[in-house]
mmCIF file of the N, C-alpha and C atoms, coordinates in Angstrom:
data_MODEL
# 
_entry.id   MODEL 
# 
loop_
_atom_site.group_PDB 
_atom_site.id 
_atom_site.type_symbol 
_atom_site.label_atom_id 
_atom_site.label_alt_id 
_atom_site.label_comp_id 
_atom_site.label_asym_id 
_atom_site.label_entity_id 
_atom_site.label_seq_id 
_atom_site.pdbx_PDB_ins_code 
_atom_site.Cartn_x 
_atom_site.Cartn_y 
_atom_site.Cartn_z 
_atom_site.occupancy 
_atom_site.B_iso_or_equiv 
_atom_site.pdbx_formal_charge 
_atom_site.auth_seq_id 
_atom_site.auth_comp_id 
_atom_site.auth_asym_id 
_atom_site.auth_atom_id 
_atom_site.pdbx_PDB_model_num 
ATOM 1   N N  . MET A 1 1  ? -10.344 -13.410 -9.452  1.00 0.00 ? 1  MET A N  1 
ATOM 2   C CA . MET A 1 1  ? -9.417  -12.110 -9.901  1.00 0.00 ? 1  MET A CA 1 
ATOM 3   C C  . MET A 1 1  ? -8.000  -12.501 -9.456  1.00 0.00 ? 1  MET A C  1 
ATOM 4   N N  . PRO A 1 2  ? -7.131  -12.285 -10.721 1.00 0.00 ? 2  PRO A N  1 
ATOM 5   C CA . PRO A 1 2  ? -5.734  -12.664 -10.458 1.00 0.00 ? 2  PRO A CA 1 
ATOM 6   C C  . PRO A 1 2  ? -5.289  -11.750 -9.389  1.00 0.00 ? 2  PRO A C  1 
ATOM 7   N N  . LEU A 1 3  ? -4.307  -12.491 -8.670  1.00 0.00 ? 3  LEU A N  1 
ATOM 8   C CA . LEU A 1 3  ? -3.389  -11.801 -7.395  1.00 0.00 ? 3  LEU A CA 1 
ATOM 9   C C  . LEU A 1 3  ? -2.073  -11.986 -7.615  1.00 0.00 ? 3  LEU A C  1 
ATOM 10  N N  . THR A 1 4  ? -1.323  -10.801 -7.378  1.00 0.00 ? 4  THR A N  1 
ATOM 11  C CA . THR A 1 4  ? 0.219   -10.922 -7.672  1.00 0.00 ? 4  THR A CA 1 
ATOM 12  C C  . THR A 1 4  ? 0.616   -10.653 -6.346  1.00 0.00 ? 4  THR A C  1 
ATOM 13  N N  . VAL A 1 5  ? 1.699   -11.668 -5.823  1.00 0.00 ? 5  VAL A N  1 
ATOM 14  C CA . VAL A 1 5  ? 2.131   -11.599 -4.345  1.00 0.00 ? 5  VAL A CA 1 
ATOM 15  C C  . VAL A 1 5  ? 3.751   -11.521 -4.782  1.00 0.00 ? 5  VAL A C  1 
ATOM 16  N N  . ASP A 1 6  ? 4.247   -10.147 -4.359  1.00 0.00 ? 6  ASP A N  1 
ATOM 17  C CA . ASP A 1 6  ? 5.568   -10.052 -4.242  1.00 0.00 ? 6  ASP A CA 1 
ATOM 18  C C  . ASP A 1 6  ? 6.306   -10.874 -2.953  1.00 0.00 ? 6  ASP A C  1 
ATOM 19  N N  . PRO A 1 7  ? 7.131   -11.548 -3.540  1.00 0.00 ? 7  PRO A N  1 
ATOM 20  C CA . PRO A 1 7  ? 7.754   -12.511 -2.538  1.00 0.00 ? 7  PRO A CA 1 
ATOM 21  C C  . PRO A 1 7  ? 8.915   -11.551 -1.538  1.00 0.00 ? 7  PRO A C  1 
ATOM 22  N N  . LYS A 1 8  ? 9.391   -10.619 -2.162  1.00 0.00 ? 8  LYS A N  1 
ATOM 23  C CA . LYS A 1 8  ? 10.179  -9.629  -1.566  1.00 0.00 ? 8  LYS A CA 1 
ATOM 24  C C  . LYS A 1 8  ? 9.815   -8.192  -1.679  1.00 0.00 ? 8  LYS A C  1 
ATOM 25  N N  . PRO A 1 9  ? 8.719   -7.658  -0.946  1.00 0.00 ? 9  PRO A N  1 
ATOM 26  C CA . PRO A 1 9  ? 8.118   -6.440  -1.308  1.00 0.00 ? 9  PRO A CA 1 
ATOM 27  C C  . PRO A 1 9  ? 9.135   -5.348  -1.362  1.00 0.00 ? 9  PRO A C  1 
ATOM 28  N N  . ARG A 1 10 ? 9.139   -4.399  -2.350  1.00 0.00 ? 10 ARG A N  1 
ATOM 29  C CA . ARG A 1 10 ? 9.875   -3.238  -2.047  1.00 0.00 ? 10 ARG A CA 1 
ATOM 30  C C  . ARG A 1 10 ? 9.403   -2.149  -3.006  1.00 0.00 ? 10 ARG A C  1 
ATOM 31  N N  . ARG A 1 11 ? 8.170   -2.385  -3.624  1.00 0.00 ? 11 ARG A N  1 
ATOM 32  C CA . ARG A 1 11 ? 7.756   -1.130  -4.364  1.00 0.00 ? 11 ARG A CA 1 
ATOM 33  C C  . ARG A 1 11 ? 7.325   -0.260  -3.397  1.00 0.00 ? 11 ARG A C  1 
ATOM 34  N N  . ARG A 1 12 ? 7.894   0.963   -3.567  1.00 0.00 ? 12 ARG A N  1 
ATOM 35  C CA . ARG A 1 12 ? 7.394   2.090   -2.487  1.00 0.00 ? 12 ARG A CA 1 
ATOM 36  C C  . ARG A 1 12 ? 6.245   2.692   -3.224  1.00 0.00 ? 12 ARG A C  1 
ATOM 37  N N  . VAL A 1 13 ? 5.504   3.075   -2.345  1.00 0.00 ? 13 VAL A N  1 
ATOM 38  C CA . VAL A 1 13 ? 4.271   3.932   -2.712  1.00 0.00 ? 13 VAL A CA 1 
ATOM 39  C C  . VAL A 1 13 ? 3.823   4.748   -1.635  1.00 0.00 ? 13 VAL A C  1 
ATOM 40  N N  . LYS A 1 14 ? 2.771   5.921   -1.923  1.00 0.00 ? 14 LYS A N  1 
ATOM 41  C CA . LYS A 1 14 ? 2.014   6.833   -1.125  1.00 0.00 ? 14 LYS A CA 1 
ATOM 42  C C  . LYS A 1 14 ? 0.852   6.158   -1.146  1.00 0.00 ? 14 LYS A C  1 
ATOM 43  N N  . ALA A 1 15 ? 0.056   6.246   -0.051  1.00 0.00 ? 15 ALA A N  1 
ATOM 44  C CA . ALA A 1 15 ? -1.354  5.521   -0.052  1.00 0.00 ? 15 ALA A CA 1 
ATOM 45  C C  . ALA A 1 15 ? -2.219  6.221   0.953   1.00 0.00 ? 15 ALA A C  1 
ATOM 46  N N  . TRP A 1 16 ? -3.352  6.600   0.468   1.00 0.00 ? 16 TRP A N  1 
ATOM 47  C CA . TRP A 1 16 ? -4.491  7.219   1.267   1.00 0.00 ? 16 TRP A CA 1 
ATOM 48  C C  . TRP A 1 16 ? -4.945  5.962   2.207   1.00 0.00 ? 16 TRP A C  1 
ATOM 49  N N  . VAL A 1 17 ? -4.913  6.149   3.625   1.00 0.00 ? 17 VAL A N  1 
ATOM 50  C CA . VAL A 1 17 ? -5.757  5.068   4.312   1.00 0.00 ? 17 VAL A CA 1 
ATOM 51  C C  . VAL A 1 17 ? -6.571  5.973   5.278   1.00 0.00 ? 17 VAL A C  1 
ATOM 52  N N  . ARG A 1 18 ? -7.519  5.235   6.000   1.00 0.00 ? 18 ARG A N  1 
ATOM 53  C CA . ARG A 1 18 ? -8.522  5.978   6.959   1.00 0.00 ? 18 ARG A CA 1 
ATOM 54  C C  . ARG A 1 18 ? -8.227  5.326   8.197   1.00 0.00 ? 18 ARG A C  1 
ATOM 55  N N  . PHE A 1 19 ? -8.106  6.188   9.320   1.00 0.00 ? 19 PHE A N  1 
ATOM 56  C CA . PHE A 1 19 ? -8.237  5.753   10.600  1.00 0.00 ? 19 PHE A CA 1 
ATOM 57  C C  . PHE A 1 19 ? -9.415  6.386   11.158  1.00 0.00 ? 19 PHE A C  1 
ATOM 58  N N  . GLY A 1 20 ? -10.340 5.558   11.362  1.00 0.00 ? 20 GLY A N  1 
ATOM 59  C CA . GLY A 1 20 ? -11.674 5.986   11.602  1.00 0.00 ? 20 GLY A CA 1 
ATOM 60  C C  . GLY A 1 20 ? -12.209 6.945   10.761  1.00 0.00 ? 20 GLY A C  1 
ATOM 61  N N  . GLU A 1 21 ? -12.587 8.191   11.069  1.00 0.00 ? 21 GLU A N  1 
ATOM 62  C CA . GLU A 1 21 ? -12.998 9.193   9.989   1.00 0.00 ? 21 GLU A CA 1 
ATOM 63  C C  . GLU A 1 21 ? -11.821 10.014  9.368   1.00 0.00 ? 21 GLU A C  1 
ATOM 64  N N  . THR A 1 22 ? -10.488 9.977   9.793   1.00 0.00 ? 22 THR A N  1 
ATOM 65  C CA . THR A 1 22 ? -9.606  10.559  9.417   1.00 0.00 ? 22 THR A CA 1 
ATOM 66  C C  . THR A 1 22 ? -8.826  10.058  8.141   1.00 0.00 ? 22 THR A C  1 
ATOM 67  N N  . PRO A 1 23 ? -8.524  10.672  7.201   1.00 0.00 ? 23 PRO A N  1 
ATOM 68  C CA . PRO A 1 23 ? -7.900  9.922   5.733   1.00 0.00 ? 23 PRO A CA 1 
ATOM 69  C C  . PRO A 1 23 ? -6.229  10.678  6.280   1.00 0.00 ? 23 PRO A C  1 
ATOM 70  N N  . VAL A 1 24 ? -5.553  9.559   5.997   1.00 0.00 ? 24 VAL A N  1 
ATOM 71  C CA . VAL A 1 24 ? -4.079  9.981   6.045   1.00 0.00 ? 24 VAL A CA 1 
ATOM 72  C C  . VAL A 1 24 ? -3.298  9.368   4.995   1.00 0.00 ? 24 VAL A C  1 
ATOM 73  N N  . ARG A 1 25 ? -2.375  10.246  4.615   1.00 0.00 ? 25 ARG A N  1 
ATOM 74  C CA . ARG A 1 25 ? -1.599  9.550   3.340   1.00 0.00 ? 25 ARG A CA 1 
ATOM 75  C C  . ARG A 1 25 ? -0.120  9.287   4.212   1.00 0.00 ? 25 ARG A C  1 
ATOM 76  N N  . VAL A 1 26 ? 0.104   7.982   3.799   1.00 0.00 ? 26 VAL A N  1 
ATOM 77  C CA . VAL A 1 26 ? 1.189   7.104   4.467   1.00 0.00 ? 26 VAL A CA 1 
ATOM 78  C C  . VAL A 1 26 ? 2.164   6.706   3.293   1.00 0.00 ? 26 VAL A C  1 
ATOM 79  N N  . ASP A 1 27 ? 3.455   6.616   3.755   1.00 0.00 ? 27 ASP A N  1 
ATOM 80  C CA . ASP A 1 27 ? 4.368   5.869   3.040   1.00 0.00 ? 27 ASP A CA 1 
ATOM 81  C C  . ASP A 1 27 ? 4.250   4.416   3.165   1.00 0.00 ? 27 ASP A C  1 
ATOM 82  N N  . ALA A 1 28 ? 4.341   3.591   2.276   1.00 0.00 ? 28 ALA A N  1 
ATOM 83  C CA . ALA A 1 28 ? 3.955   2.281   2.396   1.00 0.00 ? 28 ALA A CA 1 
ATOM 84  C C  . ALA A 1 28 ? 4.819   1.571   1.344   1.00 0.00 ? 28 ALA A C  1 
ATOM 85  N N  . VAL A 1 29 ? 4.411   0.115   1.467   1.00 0.00 ? 29 VAL A N  1 
ATOM 86  C CA . VAL A 1 29 ? 5.104   -0.856  0.477   1.00 0.00 ? 29 VAL A CA 1 
ATOM 87  C C  . VAL A 1 29 ? 4.130   -1.594  -0.048  1.00 0.00 ? 29 VAL A C  1 
ATOM 88  N N  . ALA A 1 30 ? 4.025   -1.721  -1.332  1.00 0.00 ? 30 ALA A N  1 
ATOM 89  C CA . ALA A 1 30 ? 3.213   -2.472  -2.126  1.00 0.00 ? 30 ALA A CA 1 
ATOM 90  C C  . ALA A 1 30 ? 3.443   -3.935  -1.905  1.00 0.00 ? 30 ALA A C  1 
ATOM 91  N N  . ALA A 1 31 ? 2.822   -4.929  -1.364  1.00 0.00 ? 31 ALA A N  1 
ATOM 92  C CA . ALA A 1 31 ? 3.287   -6.402  -1.042  1.00 0.00 ? 31 ALA A CA 1 
ATOM 93  C C  . ALA A 1 31 ? 2.452   -7.346  -2.200  1.00 0.00 ? 31 ALA A C  1 
ATOM 94  N N  . ARG A 1 32 ? 1.272   -6.908  -2.311  1.00 0.00 ? 32 ARG A N  1 
ATOM 95  C CA . ARG A 1 32 ? 0.545   -7.771  -3.386  1.00 0.00 ? 32 ARG A CA 1 
ATOM 96  C C  . ARG A 1 32 ? -0.513  -6.718  -4.102  1.00 0.00 ? 32 ARG A C  1 
ATOM 97  N N  . TRP A 1 33 ? -1.137  -7.089  -5.304  1.00 0.00 ? 33 TRP A N  1 
ATOM 98  C CA . TRP A 1 33 ? -2.022  -6.407  -5.891  1.00 0.00 ? 33 TRP A CA 1 
ATOM 99  C C  . TRP A 1 33 ? -3.176  -7.283  -6.909  1.00 0.00 ? 33 TRP A C  1 
ATOM 100 N N  . THR A 1 34 ? -4.206  -6.663  -7.016  1.00 0.00 ? 34 THR A N  1 
ATOM 101 C CA . THR A 1 34 ? -4.863  -7.111  -8.094  1.00 0.00 ? 34 THR A CA 1 
ATOM 102 C C  . THR A 1 34 ? -5.213  -5.979  -9.261  1.00 0.00 ? 34 THR A C  1 
ATOM 103 N N  . PRO A 1 35 ? -6.012  -6.064  -10.413 1.00 0.00 ? 35 PRO A N  1 
ATOM 104 C CA . PRO A 1 35 ? -6.180  -5.059  -11.119 1.00 0.00 ? 35 PRO A CA 1 
ATOM 105 C C  . PRO A 1 35 ? -6.727  -3.996  -10.371 1.00 0.00 ? 35 PRO A C  1 
ATOM 106 N N  . SER A 1 36 ? -7.552  -4.127  -9.321  1.00 0.00 ? 36 SER A N  1 
ATOM 107 C CA . SER A 1 36 ? -8.318  -2.975  -8.670  1.00 0.00 ? 36 SER A CA 1 
ATOM 108 C C  . SER A 1 36 ? -8.013  -2.626  -7.328  1.00 0.00 ? 36 SER A C  1 
ATOM 109 N N  . ALA A 1 37 ? -6.806  -3.228  -6.580  1.00 0.00 ? 37 ALA A N  1 
ATOM 110 C CA . ALA A 1 37 ? -6.755  -3.005  -5.250  1.00 0.00 ? 37 ALA A CA 1 
ATOM 111 C C  . ALA A 1 37 ? -5.307  -3.360  -4.957  1.00 0.00 ? 37 ALA A C  1 
ATOM 112 N N  . VAL A 1 38 ? -4.638  -2.766  -4.070  1.00 0.00 ? 38 VAL A N  1 
ATOM 113 C CA . VAL A 1 38 ? -3.261  -3.106  -3.498  1.00 0.00 ? 38 VAL A CA 1 
ATOM 114 C C  . VAL A 1 38 ? -3.160  -3.583  -2.086  1.00 0.00 ? 38 VAL A C  1 
ATOM 115 N N  . GLY A 1 39 ? -2.419  -4.723  -1.724  1.00 0.00 ? 39 GLY A N  1 
ATOM 116 C CA . GLY A 1 39 ? -2.194  -4.767  -0.334  1.00 0.00 ? 39 GLY A CA 1 
ATOM 117 C C  . GLY A 1 39 ? -0.804  -4.187  0.068   1.00 0.00 ? 39 GLY A C  1 
ATOM 118 N N  . ILE A 1 40 ? -0.968  -3.340  0.981   1.00 0.00 ? 40 ILE A N  1 
ATOM 119 C CA . ILE A 1 40 ? 0.126   -2.505  1.382   1.00 0.00 ? 40 ILE A CA 1 
ATOM 120 C C  . ILE A 1 40 ? 0.408   -2.786  2.964   1.00 0.00 ? 40 ILE A C  1 
ATOM 121 N N  . THR A 1 41 ? 1.803   -2.462  3.434   1.00 0.00 ? 41 THR A N  1 
ATOM 122 C CA . THR A 1 41 ? 2.061   -2.365  4.716   1.00 0.00 ? 41 THR A CA 1 
ATOM 123 C C  . THR A 1 41 ? 2.867   -1.143  5.054   1.00 0.00 ? 41 THR A C  1 
ATOM 124 N N  . PHE A 1 42 ? 2.470   -0.490  6.328   1.00 0.00 ? 42 PHE A N  1 
ATOM 125 C CA . PHE A 1 42 ? 3.131   0.744   6.596   1.00 0.00 ? 42 PHE A CA 1 
ATOM 126 C C  . PHE A 1 42 ? 3.397   0.926   7.971   1.00 0.00 ? 42 PHE A C  1 
ATOM 127 N N  . THR A 1 43 ? 4.066   1.771   8.462   1.00 0.00 ? 43 THR A N  1 
ATOM 128 C CA . THR A 1 43 ? 4.405   1.948   9.734   1.00 0.00 ? 43 THR A CA 1 
ATOM 129 C C  . THR A 1 43 ? 3.843   3.350   10.449  1.00 0.00 ? 43 THR A C  1 
ATOM 130 N N  . VAL A 1 44 ? 3.222   3.232   11.597  1.00 0.00 ? 44 VAL A N  1 
ATOM 131 C CA . VAL A 1 44 ? 2.765   4.422   12.264  1.00 0.00 ? 44 VAL A CA 1 
ATOM 132 C C  . VAL A 1 44 ? 2.993   4.391   13.708  1.00 0.00 ? 44 VAL A C  1 
ATOM 133 N N  . ASP A 1 45 ? 3.899   5.359   14.212  1.00 0.00 ? 45 ASP A N  1 
ATOM 134 C CA . ASP A 1 45 ? 4.296   5.264   15.535  1.00 0.00 ? 45 ASP A CA 1 
ATOM 135 C C  . ASP A 1 45 ? 4.810   3.867   16.174  1.00 0.00 ? 45 ASP A C  1 
ATOM 136 N N  . GLY A 1 46 ? 5.694   3.351   15.034  1.00 0.00 ? 46 GLY A N  1 
ATOM 137 C CA . GLY A 1 46 ? 6.343   2.131   15.387  1.00 0.00 ? 46 GLY A CA 1 
ATOM 138 C C  . GLY A 1 46 ? 5.472   0.884   15.283  1.00 0.00 ? 46 GLY A C  1 
ATOM 139 N N  . GLN A 1 47 ? 4.382   0.964   14.875  1.00 0.00 ? 47 GLN A N  1 
ATOM 140 C CA . GLN A 1 47 ? 3.482   -0.008  14.770  1.00 0.00 ? 47 GLN A CA 1 
ATOM 141 C C  . GLN A 1 47 ? 3.365   -0.376  13.199  1.00 0.00 ? 47 GLN A C  1 
ATOM 142 N N  . GLU A 1 48 ? 3.449   -1.780  12.792  1.00 0.00 ? 48 GLU A N  1 
ATOM 143 C CA . GLU A 1 48 ? 3.252   -2.034  11.324  1.00 0.00 ? 48 GLU A CA 1 
ATOM 144 C C  . GLU A 1 48 ? 1.601   -2.402  11.295  1.00 0.00 ? 48 GLU A C  1 
ATOM 145 N N  . HIS A 1 49 ? 1.320   -1.688  10.162  1.00 0.00 ? 49 HIS A N  1 
ATOM 146 C CA . HIS A 1 49 ? -0.066  -1.969  9.666   1.00 0.00 ? 49 HIS A CA 1 
ATOM 147 C C  . HIS A 1 49 ? -0.222  -2.453  8.381   1.00 0.00 ? 49 HIS A C  1 
ATOM 148 N N  . ARG A 1 50 ? -1.218  -3.397  8.127   1.00 0.00 ? 50 ARG A N  1 
ATOM 149 C CA . ARG A 1 50 ? -1.339  -3.886  6.685   1.00 0.00 ? 50 ARG A CA 1 
ATOM 150 C C  . ARG A 1 50 ? -2.862  -3.887  6.222   1.00 0.00 ? 50 ARG A C  1 
ATOM 151 N N  . CYS A 1 51 ? -3.178  -3.578  5.015   1.00 0.00 ? 51 CYS A N  1 
ATOM 152 C CA . CYS A 1 51 ? -4.526  -3.310  4.757   1.00 0.00 ? 51 CYS A CA 1 
ATOM 153 C C  . CYS A 1 51 ? -4.480  -3.375  3.182   1.00 0.00 ? 51 CYS A C  1 
ATOM 154 N N  . TRP A 1 52 ? -5.785  -3.353  2.670   1.00 0.00 ? 52 TRP A N  1 
ATOM 155 C CA . TRP A 1 52 ? -6.072  -3.326  1.222   1.00 0.00 ? 52 TRP A CA 1 
ATOM 156 C C  . TRP A 1 52 ? -6.460  -2.006  0.984   1.00 0.00 ? 52 TRP A C  1 
ATOM 157 N N  . VAL A 1 53 ? -6.283  -1.413  -0.272  1.00 0.00 ? 53 VAL A N  1 
ATOM 158 C CA . VAL A 1 53 ? -6.690  0.031   -0.558  1.00 0.00 ? 53 VAL A CA 1 
ATOM 159 C C  . VAL A 1 53 ? -7.177  -0.239  -2.187  1.00 0.00 ? 53 VAL A C  1 
ATOM 160 N N  . TRP A 1 54 ? -7.760  0.538   -2.590  1.00 0.00 ? 54 TRP A N  1 
ATOM 161 C CA . TRP A 1 54 ? -8.339  0.642   -3.956  1.00 0.00 ? 54 TRP A CA 1 
ATOM 162 C C  . TRP A 1 54 ? -7.100  1.172   -4.631  1.00 0.00 ? 54 TRP A C  1 
ATOM 163 N N  . ILE A 1 55 ? -7.009  0.894   -5.923  1.00 0.00 ? 55 ILE A N  1 
ATOM 164 C CA . ILE A 1 55 ? -5.897  1.273   -6.650  1.00 0.00 ? 55 ILE A CA 1 
ATOM 165 C C  . ILE A 1 55 ? -5.765  2.696   -6.830  1.00 0.00 ? 55 ILE A C  1 
ATOM 166 N N  . GLY A 1 56 ? -6.700  3.397   -7.052  1.00 0.00 ? 56 GLY A N  1 
ATOM 167 C CA . GLY A 1 56 ? -6.845  5.012   -6.891  1.00 0.00 ? 56 GLY A CA 1 
ATOM 168 C C  . GLY A 1 56 ? -6.243  5.673   -5.963  1.00 0.00 ? 56 GLY A C  1 
ATOM 169 N N  . ALA A 1 57 ? -6.002  5.087   -4.675  1.00 0.00 ? 57 ALA A N  1 
ATOM 170 C CA . ALA A 1 57 ? -5.273  5.449   -3.556  1.00 0.00 ? 57 ALA A CA 1 
ATOM 171 C C  . ALA A 1 57 ? -3.956  5.514   -3.410  1.00 0.00 ? 57 ALA A C  1 
ATOM 172 N N  . ILE A 1 58 ? -3.335  4.795   -4.520  1.00 0.00 ? 58 ILE A N  1 
ATOM 173 C CA . ILE A 1 58 ? -1.943  4.889   -4.456  1.00 0.00 ? 58 ILE A CA 1 
ATOM 174 C C  . ILE A 1 58 ? -1.217  5.483   -5.466  1.00 0.00 ? 58 ILE A C  1 
ATOM 175 N N  . ASP A 1 59 ? -0.089  6.269   -5.188  1.00 0.00 ? 59 ASP A N  1 
ATOM 176 C CA . ASP A 1 59 ? 0.909   6.755   -6.105  1.00 0.00 ? 59 ASP A CA 1 
ATOM 177 C C  . ASP A 1 59 ? 2.314   6.260   -5.939  1.00 0.00 ? 59 ASP A C  1 
ATOM 178 N N  . GLU A 1 60 ? 2.609   5.595   -6.863  1.00 0.00 ? 60 GLU A N  1 
ATOM 179 C CA . GLU A 1 60 ? 4.066   5.142   -6.764  1.00 0.00 ? 60 GLU A CA 1 
ATOM 180 C C  . GLU A 1 60 ? 5.145   6.231   -6.441  1.00 0.00 ? 60 GLU A C  1 
ATOM 181 N N  . THR A 1 61 ? 6.223   6.167   -5.574  1.00 0.00 ? 61 THR A N  1 
ATOM 182 C CA . THR A 1 61 ? 7.162   7.161   -5.121  1.00 0.00 ? 61 THR A CA 1 
ATOM 183 C C  . THR A 1 61 ? 8.502   7.089   -5.807  1.00 0.00 ? 61 THR A C  1 
ATOM 184 N N  . GLU A 1 62 ? 8.725   5.806   -6.265  1.00 0.00 ? 62 GLU A N  1 
ATOM 185 C CA . GLU A 1 62 ? 9.779   5.773   -6.876  1.00 0.00 ? 62 GLU A CA 1 
ATOM 186 C C  . GLU A 1 62 ? 9.977   4.670   -8.082  1.00 0.00 ? 62 GLU A C  1 
ATOM 187 N N  . ARG A 1 63 ? 10.506  4.497   -9.210  1.00 0.00 ? 63 ARG A N  1 
ATOM 188 C CA . ARG A 1 63 ? 10.454  3.627   -10.094 1.00 0.00 ? 63 ARG A CA 1 
ATOM 189 C C  . ARG A 1 63 ? 11.250  2.416   -9.772  1.00 0.00 ? 63 ARG A C  1 
ATOM 190 N N  . GLN A 1 64 ? 10.900  1.117   -9.829  1.00 0.00 ? 64 GLN A N  1 
ATOM 191 C CA . GLN A 1 64 ? 11.615  -0.173  -9.424  1.00 0.00 ? 64 GLN A CA 1 
ATOM 192 C C  . GLN A 1 64 ? 12.318  -0.483  -10.728 1.00 0.00 ? 64 GLN A C  1 
ATOM 193 N N  . ARG A 1 65 ? 13.624  -0.909  -10.557 1.00 0.00 ? 65 ARG A N  1 
ATOM 194 C CA . ARG A 1 65 ? 14.555  -1.498  -11.609 1.00 0.00 ? 65 ARG A CA 1 
ATOM 195 C C  . ARG A 1 65 ? 14.514  -3.043  -11.755 1.00 0.00 ? 65 ARG A C  1 
# 
């Protein structure tokens, strides 16, 4: 499957992630993606997290130029 890796991630998104059984919508940055999933980074309580989410869990927050 094709993978795109952004060398300078700056594409801001809102993403649904789960912490155990709790779904949370976070402000994140899309760092890499495939046609069906997005690798994101986000911060919660000062700690950076990275994970993959399905493309349907992502909403872009601003248009990139």
